[in-house]
C-alpha positions in Angstrom: 12.7 -9.3 -7.8 10.8 -6.3 -7.0 12.6 -3.1 -8.1 11.8 0.1 -7.3 13.4 3.7 -7.5 17.0 2.8 -6.5 15.8 -0.4 -4.6 15.7 -4.1 -5.2 13.7 -6.4 -3.2 14.5 -10.4 -3.6 11.1 -12.6 -3.8 10.9 -13.4 -0.2 11.8 -9.9 1.0 8.9 -8.4 3.1 8.9 -4.7 2.2 7.2 -2.3 4.4 5.3 0.7 3.0 4.7 3.7 6.0 1.6 5.6 5.5 1.7 9.5 5.6 -1.3 11.2 5.1 -1.2 15.1 3.9 -4.6 15.3 4.7 -6.5 17.3 7.6 -9.2 14.4 7.7 -7.5 11.2 7.4 -9.5 8.0 9.3 -7.0 7.3 11.6 -4.6 10.4 12.2 -6.7 12.9 11.8 -4.5 15.1 10.4 -1.7 14.6 12.6 0.7 14.5 9.5 -1.3 17.8 7.4 1.4 20.4 8.2 5.0 19.8 6.8 7.0 19.8 10.3 5.1 16.7 11.8 4.8 15.0 8.7 8.6 15.2 7.7 9.3 14.0 11.4 6.4 10.7 10.5 9.0 9.9 7.4 12.1 10.3 9.7 10.6 7.8 12.0 9.4 5.2 9.6 12.7 5.0 7.8 14.3 4.4 11.2 11.8 1.9 11.9 12.4 0.0 8.8 10.3 1.5 6.4 11.7 1.2 2.6 8.5 3.2 1.1 6.7 5.7 2.1 3.4 6.7 0.8 2.4 9.9 0.5 -1.3 10.7 0.2 -3.4 13.9 -0.4 -7.0 13.1 -0.6 -9.0 10.9 2.7 -9.9 7.6 0.9 -13.3 7.9 2.0 -16.2 10.2 1.9 -15.5 14.2 2.8 -14.8 17.6 1.7 -14.3 17.7 -2.0 -10.7 17.8 -2.9 -9.8 19.0 -6.6 -6.6 17.9 -8.6 -5.1 20.9 -7.9 -5.2 20.8 -4.1 -4.1 17.5 -4.0 -1.0 18.5 -5.9 -0.6 21.3 -3.4 -0.8 18.6 -0.6 1.7 16.3 -2.2 4.2 17.6 -5.0 6.4 19.8 -2.9 6.8 17.1 0.2 7.8 14.3 -2.3 10.7 17.2 -3.3 11.4 17.5 0.1 11.4 14.0 1.1 13.7 13.2 -2.1 16.3 15.6 -1.0 16.5 14.2 2.5 16.3 10.4 1.4 17.6 10.1 -2.2 17.6 6.0 -1.7 13.8 5.7 0.4 11.6 4.6 -2.2 8.6 7.3 -2.6 4.9 6.4 -3.2 2.0 8.6 -3.9 -1.0 7.2 -3.2 -3.8 8.9 -6.2 -6.0 7.7 -8.9 -5.5 11.0 -10.8 -3.0 11.2 -14.1 -2.5 14.7 -13.4 -1.2 14.5 -9.7 0.7 11.4 -10.9 3.0 13.4 -13.3 3.3 16.2 -11.1 4.7 14.1 -8.5 7.0 11.9 -10.7 8.3 15.4 -11.9 9.1 16.0 -8.2 10.7 12.2 -7.6 8.1 9.8 -7.1 8.9 6.5 -7.7 5.9 4.5 -7.2 2.0 5.6 -8.2 -0.4 3.8 -5.6 -3.7 3.7 -7.8 -5.8 2.2 -4.7 -9.3 3.0 -7.1 -8.7 0.5 -9.6 -7.5 2.0 -12.7 -10.8 4.6 -12.8 -8.1 6.6 -14.7 -6.3 5.0 -17.2 -4.2 7.5 -18.0 -2.2 6.9 -15.0 -0.6 3.9 -16.0 0.5 5.8 -18.7 2.3 8.4 -16.4 4.0 5.5 -14.9 5.3 4.0 -18.1 6.3 7.5 -19.2 8.7 8.2 -16.3 9.4 4.4 -15.6 7.8 4.2 -12.3 6.4 1.6 -11.0 2.3 1.1 -10.2 0.0 -0.8 -7.6 -3.1 -2.2 -9.6 -5.9 -2.3 -6.9 -9.3 -4.7 -7.0 -11.6 -1.9 -5.8 -14.7 -3.3 -7.1 -15.5 -0.9 -9.5 -16.8 2.0 -7.3 -16.0 5.8 -7.7 -13.3 6.7 -5.7 -14.3 7.9 -2.1 -17.2 6.0 -2.0 -18.1 3.4 0.6 -19.3 -0.1 -1.2 -23.3 -0.8 -0.4 -24.5 -4.4 -0.9 -21.7 -5.4 -2.7 -21.6 -8.8 -3.9 -19.7 -11.0 -6.0 -19.9 -14.7 -7.3 -16.3 -15.1 -6.8 -14.9 -12.4 -4.8 -11.4 -13.7 -5.4 -12.0 -14.8 -9.1 -12.9 -11.1 -9.7 -9.8 -9.8 -7.5 -7.7 -11.8 -10.1 -9.3 -10.9 -13.5 -9.4 -7.1 -12.9 -5.8 -6.8 -11.3 -4.2 -8.9 -13.3 -5.7 -7.4 -16.3 -4.4 -4.0 -14.9 -1.0 -5.4 -14.6 -0.6 -6.6 -17.8 -2.2 -3.8 -19.4 0.6 -1.3 -17.5 3.2 -3.4 -18.7 1.8 -3.7 -22.5 2.2 0.6 -22.2 5.8 0.2 -20.8 5.8 -0.2 -17.1 8.3 -2.4 -15.6 7.0 -5.7 -15.4 9.3 -6.0 -12.1 8.1 -2.4 -10.6 4.0 -3.7 -11.0 2.4 -5.0 -7.9 -1.0 -6.1 -7.2 -3.4 -5.2 -4.2 -6.6 -7.2 -3.4 -8.1 -4.1 -2.2 -9.2 -4.7 1.2 -12.6 -2.7 2.4 -12.4 -1.4 -1.2 -15.5 -2.3 -3.1 -16.1 -5.1 -0.5 -17.7 -5.9 2.8 -16.0 -7.4 5.9 -16.7 -11.2 4.6 -15.2 -10.3 1.2 -11.9 -8.8 2.9 -11.5 -11.9 5.1 -12.2 -14.1 2.3 -9.5 -12.8 0.1 -7.0 -12.7 2.8 -7.5 -16.2 3.2 -7.4 -16.9 -0.5 -4.1 -14.8 -0.6 -1.9 -17.4 -2.2 -4.1 -17.7 -5.4 -2.7 -13.9 -5.9 0.8 -14.9 -4.9 0.6 -17.7 -7.6 0.1 -15.3 -10.2 3.5 -14.5 -9.9 3.1 -10.7 -9.6 4.3 -9.1 -6.4 1.0 -8.8 -3.9 0.7 -5.9 -1.4 -1.7 -5.9 1.2 -3.2 -2.8 2.6 -4.6 -3.7 6.0 -3.5 -1.0 8.9 -6.7 -0.6 11.0 -9.2 -0.7 8.2 -12.9 -1.1 8.7 -13.0 -5.2 8.1 -10.2 -5.8 11.2 -12.7 -3.1 13.1 -15.6 -5.2 12.4 -14.5 -8.5 12.9 -13.3 -7.9 16.3 -15.6 -5.0 17.2 -13.2 -2.7 17.8 -12.6 1.2 17.0 -10.0 2.6 15.0 -7.4 3.2 17.5 -7.9 -0.4 19.0 -7.5 -2.4 15.8 -3.5 -2.4 16.1 -3.7 -6.3 17.4 -6.2 -7.4 14.5 -4.0 -5.7 12.0 -1.0 -7.4 13.0 -2.6 -11.0 13.3 -3.8 -10.5 9.4 -0.4 -9.1 8.4 1.2 -12.4 9.9 -1.3 -14.6 8.0 -0.8 -12.6 4.5 3.1 -12.7 5.1 2.6 -16.6 5.7 0.5 -16.8 2.5 3.0 -14.7 0.6 2.0 -11.0 0.3 5.4 -8.9 0.0 4.4 -5.2 0.8 2.5 -4.1 3.6 1.0 -0.5 3.7 0.8 0.1 7.6 0.9 3.0 10.1 2.8 1.1 12.6 6.2 0.2 11.1 8.0 -0.9 14.3 5.3 -3.3 15.0 4.8 -4.7 11.6 8.5 -5.4 11.2 8.8 -7.8 14.5 5.5 -9.4 12.8 7.2 -9.9 9.5 10.7 -10.8 10.8 9.4 -13.3 13.0 7.1 -14.8 10.0 10.3 -14.9 8.1 12.3 -16.4 11.0 9.8 -18.9 11.4 9.5 -19.9 7.6 12.8 -20.2 7.5 14.1 -17.3 5.7 15.9 -15.1 8.9 17.8 -16.8 11.2 17.1 -15.7 15.1 18.7 -12.4 16.0 20.1 -13.8 19.2 20.5 -17.8 19.9 21.9 -18.8 22.8 19.2 -20.7 24.4 20.3 -24.6 25.0 23.3 -23.5 23.8 25.5 -21.7 26.6 
């Protein structure tokens, strides 16, 4: 059972986390949801299309203009409060590695702290524990936030992913974060080259075997682009293929840009697995 905010999700229930970037320089949407009105419209659309979690980010993941904690909070805290008022039951996640920002957004109503940089600020888990929020424990290969990997190597990439993510999850639980509100994330692209991310995907059952719910953030990432030699705006099909494989291998939460398309993929995989009946079953019966 995964418990986030007011929501509970069964083990076999796939959960969509919709990305809402409050940044002017996102690699994908180039600032389309930087202003409040389009960002709120994006939330409405994502919820209508089946997203259970809204993941709000105030800093671009890649290199770019410096954004300090005060500016990150300015971009996210008020918006979290607005979304909380409009959608009391939606799970609100904030993508941050900074404990100061984590504390401010939890005060505003956030349910989940998405730490994409592998626990670089150990106080973030303490904030999650203090507020009863969930946390995502991600493998980032030990790199500094907002840096790209350079000639990164692992003796065994999945062994390192498991060591880091399970270690972070156990630490969070020991600090008081509810165990049912902790997820682990292999961190595709973060501290990894394309071959590492592909290997992490095909070995995903080693993560699901730990018992911690697994979140995957695959959407339009560089490992998809390099695998297929496609620019950012042409990576949807590769993303959906990777989503289907991840679902078959047991991932539960999917951080995405395209909610409706992801929902269809996940519903189809669940039906093939026997966890969901067909929406309509007339063929051969009429």
